[in-house]
N, C-alpha and C positions, 0 to 999 in steps of 0.2 A: 600557431600549431595546426596542422591540417588532419584533425581525428578521422575525419571521413575517408582520408586515403588508407589508414590502417583499418578501417573497420570493415572496407569493402572486399578486402584480401580474403582469400579462400583459405589460405594456410595460417595455421594457429601455432605460432613458435612460443609454446608455454614456458620452455625449459630456463628463459631469462626472467620470467615475471618474477618481481619480488613479491615476499609476503606482504599481505594487505592487513591494516587495522581499520575496522569499521568504529566510527562515533555514532552512537544512536542514542536518543533521548528515552530513557528507561530500560535499555538495553533490549535484550531478546524476550524478557519476561514480562516486563511491564511497559514494553514501547509499543503496543498497539498492532496496526497494521504493518508500521515500519519496522517493528520489532521482529515481527512475525517472518516478514520478507528476510531480513538480514538473518535469522535464524534458518532460514531454508538456503540461504547462501553458503554460510558456513557449514552447515551438515553435509550440503552435495559437495562442496571442495572437499571436506574431511574424507568422505567416501571415493573421490578420486586423488588421495594422496598430498592434498594441497592444504596449508593451515591459512586460516584467515582469524584473526584475533577481533574481539569486540569489546570496544570500551564505552561504558555508560555515562553519558554526559550530565544525566539529569538525577537518576535516580527515582522510585515511584511517584507516580504523579500525585499521589495523596499525601506524600511526606516532605513537604517543601523544603524543610532545613537541611535536608541533603543535597539540594541541588548545587550550591557554592562548594561544597566539598568536593562532589562528582566532577564539576567543572575543574576545579584546581587539580583533581587527580587525571583529568583529561591532558592537562597541559603538561603536566609532569611525564605522563607517558609518551607524549608527542617529542618532548624534549630528550627524553632516555633513547627514543628510538633513534634520533637523529645522531646519537651516539653508537650505539650498539648496531643499530641496523639502516644505515643512512640511505638506502635504497628502498625502503619501506613506502609503500603507497599509501596514503591516509584518506580514505572514503569517507566521508563526512556526510551525513543523511540530516537534511534541513526541512523545516516547516516554518510556519509564521509563528508570530507571538513570541514567547519566551524562547523557542529553538534559536530562532533569528538572531536573538540578544547574544545568547550563548555562542554562535557562531562566528558572529562577528569577532568575539575575543579569540576563538580557537583558529580561526583562518588567518587572523593578523598575526598569531605565534607561528602558523605554518610558513607564512611569507617572510617574517623575520629569520627563522631559522632555515629557509631554503628547502623546505620539505614539498614533494610530489603530493599534490592534494586534488580531489574530485570533491565537488558539491553535486548533491544528489537531491534534488527538489521533490519533495512529497508535500503536497498541501492543497486543500479542496477549493481556495481562493486565494492564492498568493499577491495577485494585483490589487485586490481589496486591503490585504493586509498592508501591503507596501504604501498603498494611497492615503492611508490613515498614519502615516509616520510623519515625523518632522523632515523638513527639508535637510538637516543634516545627518540625520538617521538614513535617509533616501540616499544621499551622497555616499556614506559608508557603505550602506547594502549593494549600491551600484559597483563600487571598487571591490568588494568582497567578491561579486560574481565574476566581475570582469578580469580577477587576477588568478581565478582557479585556472589548474592546468585543462580541466574539461567540466562540463556541466551537463548532468544527466536530466533529463526531463521523463515525464511520464507518459506524455501526450503532446499532440500537435498544438493545443491551446496553451499548455506551459512553454513549449517552444517560443511561441510568439509573445508571451508574456516575457521571456528571458531577452529576445531580440528588440523588441519595440519599447518596452518599458526600463528594462534593467541595462540596456546598450551590450548585451553579450556578442561577442563575433558568432555567427552563426557556425563557423567552422569549429568553435570550440564545443558546441551542443550536440549531443547525441541523445536520442528519442529511446528509451529501453522500457518497454511494457513491463508491469507486474507479471510476475509469474510464481505458480507452484508446484511442486513435486507432482508426478503423476500417481494418483492413488491407486489406479487400477481399475477395472470395471466393477461396478457394485452389483450386489446379487439380492435385489429387494422382490419379495414375493408378490405376485400378482393378486389382485384382489383385495389388499389390504387398505386400512384407512389411510388416505394421503396425508403426510407430514410435511409441514411448512416449515422452513427454517429461516432466521435472521441471524447474521453473525456480524457484531460491530458493536461499537459503544451505544447503549441506549441514551438516546439524546433527541433534541427538535430536529438538529441537523441531519440527522439520519432518518428522520420522517416516521419515528417510531409512534407518536401520536395519531397520524394518519393512518398508521397500520394498525393500530389497536381500533380505530373506528371502523376501518374497512374490514376487520375480522368481526366486528359486531352488528354490520350492514345487515339488512334483513335478507339478502340474496344468499348470504354466506351463513345464516342462522338454520336454513334449511337443508343444509348440506353436512357429511360427514367429513370432519378432518381433524386434525391437531395441529399445534403450533409450539415450536420452541425458541425464543427470543433470547440467544447466548450474548451476553456483553456485559462489561462493567457499566459504570455510572450510577443515576438515581435509581437503581432496580426498585428498591421498596416503593418509591413513588409511582411506577409503572404499574409494579403490581397492585396497588390501591385503585389505578386507573381501571385496570383491566377487571378488578373486583366488581367496579361500580357498572362496568359493561355487561357483567354477567359472563366473564370469560373465564373465570378461576378454573374451571374444570377442564378447558379447551387449550389454555395457553400456560406454557410453563417458561419460567424465567429463572435460570441456574446461575446467573452470573457470567464472569469470565470464564472462557474455557482454554485450556492449553491446546498446543496444535494437536495432539493425538486425539484430546476429546472431542475436537472440532472436527476431525478428520471421521472419528466414528459416527458422529451425530450426523454428517451428510452423507455418510455410508447408508445409513438408514433413512433417509428422506428423500422425496419427490419433489420439491418446490422451494427455492431460495428467492427470498425477496429482500430487496433493499431499495426502499422508497426515498433515497438520499436527496436533500436539497442541494447539497455540494459534495464534490469529490475531485480527487486527483484521477487515480485509478483504483477503485476499489478492490482490496485483496478479495474479499466476500464474493464479488463477481466473478473472479477467476477461479476462487475454489469451487463455486458452484458449476461453471463450466467442465472443470476438470473431473469434479462427479458425476457430470451426466445428470444434473438437476435442470429443470425446466425455470429458468431465471427470469424473475420480473424485477426490472429496475427503473431508472430515471435517465435522461437525456443531459448528464451533467459530467464535467470534467472529460475523461477520455473515453467515457463508457461506449460511444458511437463508433470508437474504434477497436472495441471488443465484441459488442452485440451487434446483428443485425435482424431489425423488428421483425417479427414473424417466423425469423429463420432459425436463429440461433437464442434467441430469447423475446421477451416482450417489454416493451417501454411503456410506462403510463406518465401522465403529466404531472410535474413537481407539485405537491400538497393536493392532490384530486384524489379524496378519499373514495368517492364514488367510482372512477375508473379503476383504482386499485382494488377495490372490492369485486367488478366486473373482472377484471384479468385472473385475480385468484380463483372466483367461482368457476370461469372456464376451465382452468387447469384441474381443479379439484373435480369436476364434473366429467371431464373430458380424458380419459387416460390415453387417447390415441394421438391427441395436440401434445400431452406430456411427453409421449414416447417419441413422437418427431421431434420435438424442441430438445430431448436430451440426447438423442443420436447425433443429431446436427451440432449441438452445443460441444459435445464430449469431442466430435471430429475436428471442430475448429480450434480446441484448445490443443491437441495433438498436433496440429499443424502449425499453430502460431504461439502458444504460450508456455511450452514445455521448459520444464528447468534445464536442460540439455542445451537447447538453443538459448536461453537467457545466459548460463554459465560461458557459453561460446563467446557470447557478444561482450561479456565483462573481461574475459581473458584477451579478447583483441583490444580493449580498451584499455586494460592495465598496460599491456605491451607497448601501446602507443604511448601512454604518459611515460612509463619508464624508460624509453628512448629520448625523452627530451632532457636537455642540460637542467640541471637545478640552479636557481638563481634565488639570493637572498634579497629581502627588502630592509633597509635602515630604518630605525625607528626614528619618530619625531624628535 
């Protein structure tokens, strides 16, 4: 199937696109960045008069006993769809670790039933996850990706992983960068104390320890600023670290925020920081651009496809607390640099990362997939 031939068309024939069901680990509420993206997709589709369904394949991360029940429910939902809505497209969102194990089962069911299905890869380092698996698991994973109607990658790094490591035909791969709804222009009074925000799970992979060390750096201690680190994870552990660094009065950690609360936080902020060690394409970076925040992040995943260093954001080396402190101090102390990055980042978002463009790409993709004949795979 030549997906590209459909994706390059200018006309969007949406009237024949089947209803879509998304399969998300944790659903929209407990699915982290993947869940937030799917929430944006479904709400945007609803506003346009289209219906996208969401099925949770895992349940909350912190309540493991529900995982098997959720997976069984996902299989039953797919089987029922094959009877009552045979043209429905099954958009399966996948990451590494347990997510891949669940999707091996779900995609096998999709192939046996003959369901149109798309695999959408969201992972910070799927190549490493794949390399750590047994030869049999690797064979099954390759088959899973190779037999999907289409595979969506977040950026060029993941496209390379799909073609070279997993053997996916490049004609079946589409790169679609993460996007977020336009929050509109923010109205932050000039002269206030700069607010630094972090959005994401509080973890070593996200660089939270380096961030706290940077915020406690001597060059930051002499400046006026506030910070909010919003996300789930071991929040109390990081609060204790912040207290030990005498940051308790400057750094707030409210836990995970829903989409509305995160949007309100960004609307009052000046700087978004995400010093990750590994990412696919972080939703937080796109959120920062959309709000016109000065973004500080690392050259991981597809970030270089979203940020131009010194133009639409600032890059710092992974794990370098001194460089991170220097970048934050520059932005806190120089409103002109903040404003320049803000304006250019916001313009870049409008030109390349709007939900309107994202939904147009998805609709073309769904049209391409639904136009293909459905084939069933016999069970062993």
